[in-house]
C-alpha positions, 0 to 999 in steps of 0.5 A: 607300760608292760602288762604281763599277760594272764594265763588265760590270755596266753592260752587264748593266744595259744588256742586261737580263741576262748571257750569253756574248755580252754578255761577248764585247762587253764584252771585245772593247771593252776589248781593242779600245780598249786596242789603239787607246790609246782610252778609252770616254768622249769618244773619238768618233773611235772607230768600231765595225763589228759583224758580228752583231745579238746581245747582243754588240752590247749589250756593245759599245755599253755598254763602248765608248761606240760607239752607233747614236744617236751614229752611231759604231756600224755594223751589217754583219750577217754573223752573225759574232761579230766587231767592228772598232774604228777610230780615225778620227784615226790610221786604226788598226783592229783586228778581233776575232773570237771564236775558233772553239774558244770558239764550238764549246765554247760550242755543245757546252756543257751550257748550250746543250744545257739551253736547247735541250732545255728540261730545266732550269728557267729559274733553273738555266739563268740560273745556268749562263749566269752561270757560263759568262760569268764563266769567259769574263770571266777568259780572257786576250783572246788565248784568247777572240779572234783579234785582227788589225790591219786596214786599213779606211776608217772609214765617213763619217757624213752627219748628217740636216739637212733633213727633207721630208714624204712626199706619200703618208703625210704623215710627215717623214723625212730628205731623203737617204732620199727616193725618187721615185715618179711624180714625187713625193718619198715615204718608203721605206715608201711607195715600197716599198708598205709605207706606214703 
């Protein structure tokens, strides 16, 4: 029997564990892609702009197919549990922000208190995280997120085509990342004095 894995199961595999933020990423992806009339695979015209660097991003990469490697995932770390999905062809865009009440309830939950206080064994905390995550998976999207249609230009991506060699460390890097230091082309770490 070949049972296909759910998006949540795939995200757990990708992230390495289940937590509420992974759920936020999976659910935001499902709702955002649905609003854009898109599907995960083959929809390279979809761009995700994430506003944090948490496990939510793991859920988004896994469930939406928008990844750093493909260049259709942009990180603007504002520390917010939010993501904007943009269809580059139609120019439609939706921003999904985890509702304040959901975040406050999570912050005040026994799960967070137990983690902060270290009063329970890790197995029990993991079980609590799974229970809270499952509850969030079952919430209607409108109870989990503020969803707004927004007007935003999709970022343009320039592929790195030419490589150049740093005159200090000798490593190759994308030409567009070169800096001029005393008339020589150097990589950013050497330019900033953090050479390898």
